[in-house]
C-alpha positions as CSV (number, residue, x, y, z in Angstrom):
1,M,104.3,79.6,78.7
2,D,101.6,79.3,81.8
3,S,99.1,81.8,82.2
4,Y,97.8,83.1,85.2
5,R,95.3,84.9,86.5
6,W,93.5,86.1,90.2
7,E,90.3,84.1,91.2
8,L,88.5,83.2,93.9
9,P,88.5,79.9,94.8
10,L,85.2,78.2,94.5
11,S,82.9,76.2,97.3
12,S,81.5,73.6,95.0
13,A,82.7,70.2,95.4
14,E,81.9,69.7,91.3
15,L,84.6,72.9,90.7
16,N,86.9,72.9,92.8
17,S,89.0,69.5,94.4
18,T,87.9,70.4,98.0
19,G,84.4,71.5,97.9
20,Y,84.8,74.0,100.7
21,T,85.8,77.2,100.5
22,H,85.9,79.4,103.8
23,G,84.2,82.7,103.6
24,N,87.2,85.0,104.7
25,A,88.9,83.1,101.1
26,K,91.7,85.3,99.8
27,P,91.9,85.1,96.0
28,H,94.6,82.8,94.4
29,L,96.7,82.7,91.6
30,F,95.4,79.6,89.5
31,N,96.7,78.4,86.2
32,Q,94.4,78.9,83.2
33,N,95.8,75.6,81.8
34,T,95.5,73.6,84.7
35,G,93.3,74.8,86.6
36,Y,95.7,74.9,89.8
37,S,96.5,77.7,92.3
38,H,100.2,78.4,92.6
39,C,100.4,77.3,96.5
40,G,98.6,73.7,95.7
41,R,95.5,74.3,97.9
42,Y,92.7,74.6,95.0
43,W,92.1,73.1,91.7
44,Q,89.0,74.6,89.9
45,V,87.6,74.8,86.3
46,P,89.7,77.3,84.5
47,N,88.2,80.6,83.9
48,Y,85.0,79.9,85.3
49,T,84.7,83.0,87.5
50,D,85.1,86.6,87.3
51,E,89.2,87.7,87.6
52,V,90.1,89.4,90.5
53,E,92.0,92.6,89.9
54,Y,95.6,92.7,92.2
55,T,95.2,96.3,94.1
56,G,98.8,96.0,95.5
57,I,97.2,95.5,99.2
58,E,99.3,92.2,99.9
59,K,97.3,90.8,103.0
60,H,94.0,90.8,100.4
61,F,95.9,87.8,98.5
62,C,97.2,84.2,99.4
63,K,101.2,84.6,100.2
64,R,102.4,81.9,98.4
65,C,100.6,82.9,95.2
66,L,101.2,86.1,95.8
67,K,105.3,85.2,95.8
68,K,105.0,83.3,92.4
69,Y,103.0,86.8,90.8
70,K,105.9,88.7,91.7
71,K,108.3,86.8,90.2
72,I,106.2,86.7,86.8
73,Q,106.1,90.3,87.2
74,E,109.7,90.9,87.2
C-alpha cells in the first residue's frame, strides 16, 4: 500500500525534477515511496519537508492531487 502526504514542492534542482517552483505553488499529494506527486508535475525526495495539513479549503490545494486524495479517503 502506498502512503501519501501533502507537501509543498521544493524549488531546488537537487531535490525536485523541475528546479523551479512558483511562489504561489499549492501543496501537492506526494507518494512517500516514489517521491512523485500524484498529478505528475513534481518529484522530490520523500519526507524532506514538513507535511501540510489538509484544511478542507480546496482552492488551496492542487486540483488533480485533490481528486486522488478524495478517492483514498472513501
